[in-house]
C-alpha angles and dihedrals in degrees: 000000000000139000138206112223133183124219131150091010089296131105124226131190107218137179132183114295093013118141114220136179115220134173112279117276130191103264123182112223093288131123094214126070127186118207112200103180096093114164101179140006123195118192120168109311096339124089123194115200124188129211092242098324133014113246114234095011120127137170114213116209136183117228111236097177148286119281139168122245129233118292116264117202123210114194122188120191134173116196120236091004099091086233125135135148129189120193128179126202134189119189122220109236139185119225110216135181115208110234103175145351114217131189121184110207114224 
């Protein structure tokens, strides 16, 4: 069984016990996080597809911590202008472990 979820304008294919890195969300001091933007759930031979989201479907995750992603470097250069600019960026991420995928029929 797996699901395709959307968070932070990105889509992730997740299954039970997967560990994923998503863009940081505002989380109140809890260890559990429910993601409700589920696009697709595949279980056995049946596939449930939302338009755009499945109603009543949630993915429950456990918060493992906040980390920072790898550094990305943007370098701008203009020839013969003595102009260059180097900028680094590190994204704040949440590390999550998928506990369950739930679909309420109805």
